[in-house]
Steps between C-alpha positions, in 0.01 A plus 500: 500500500572870453683755714494880437785749479481554873406156636658163553318176570532140634300227332465122520461298179276192462791263588593698819789684338553842656553802282599857598434753226690820482364835386317516165508122428270236359494125542272282276416150620217238456232422752665161547825340388376208285727275297868446559617861521432802724526801265460871574597825320663805664518864406699701759682356800409216739665290767389134475499244777404194295348187657703201394336248269744283311226371274379839396769765432411868558571732207492882481498666162601863429560685174875435531550188710335176601578352838424138608532358855373211708496685832719796596520871587598755235450858398401578137476846352383587143334836448420578140652849517836357602764369260559183713353216705669397825489170687660455844493166675456493882488118557464176307571505129334641184533447123470819296465526130545830310424559129780368283692360793558155645326429833695616811481336845553728797625428852409704808652851507527516118351761267400473137424808285355481147510813289209584266680685218841328485365152572802449729498347849720578804559252778656585840525409867312736736358512853137403437399672827549830319227412258226327706420720799300770319160360616566547876336801668826570686844423353826529685827563307786438739850620417420447132720627212351786301471295179292238685286774657412624154405149390259474796349841428453413128275205594332659801395819307479353152752744344824473307832649603754628258821545691798702367831306484677741738248450785668324794285193590721366778331707779296290744167620635240384753143590410150407617251526213127525565266705288713814448507663158811402306611863483519502883727194500725644227522830690614309810762310298629821345567640849775237561606402146612765242228436236236694316186351349252601234184326389366467147245257363537232772879510491703655784836636378772490767810716453795590721476824700 
């Protein structure tokens, strides 16, 4: 399965598992899941809704992380141009293994980040809803803190935000996202929050105005 730089897609695997692929992503999988393991490989970002089968675990491999589940919903992001892989659990449980690290088991609303160069991992509690709504045609952000807004925009538009330390992130915004260009969204935010933005190589730099 392949998506382009300007397209997303929903697919169904041979076992009935649903997969939403974000922009510029690839998922490799067999014609049928034979044997005692369902194994796929991901380059990019995908949301998985895995059909439960206790006798045949579902495993996703990326260049930085391997994730194994029986049946659950999770978002996994690992683009080769990024220095990290990110796993966010929506429901159920997952076991993640990163190079040189012991396996980690996540609970819902937890996030695991594995860094490519330092080989370190970061583990934190989050609101998984900020990471798993990018596939919807319309997305409503209701009275959401600015830092959470940026997380949603990162995944919806497949960009990275670099936010200066002095930017106030406590402001709450209500936005309806459809198919607007990201610049239009940022211009609207800048009307009510004192920020400036500049784009370079897929990264949006946010500074205080």
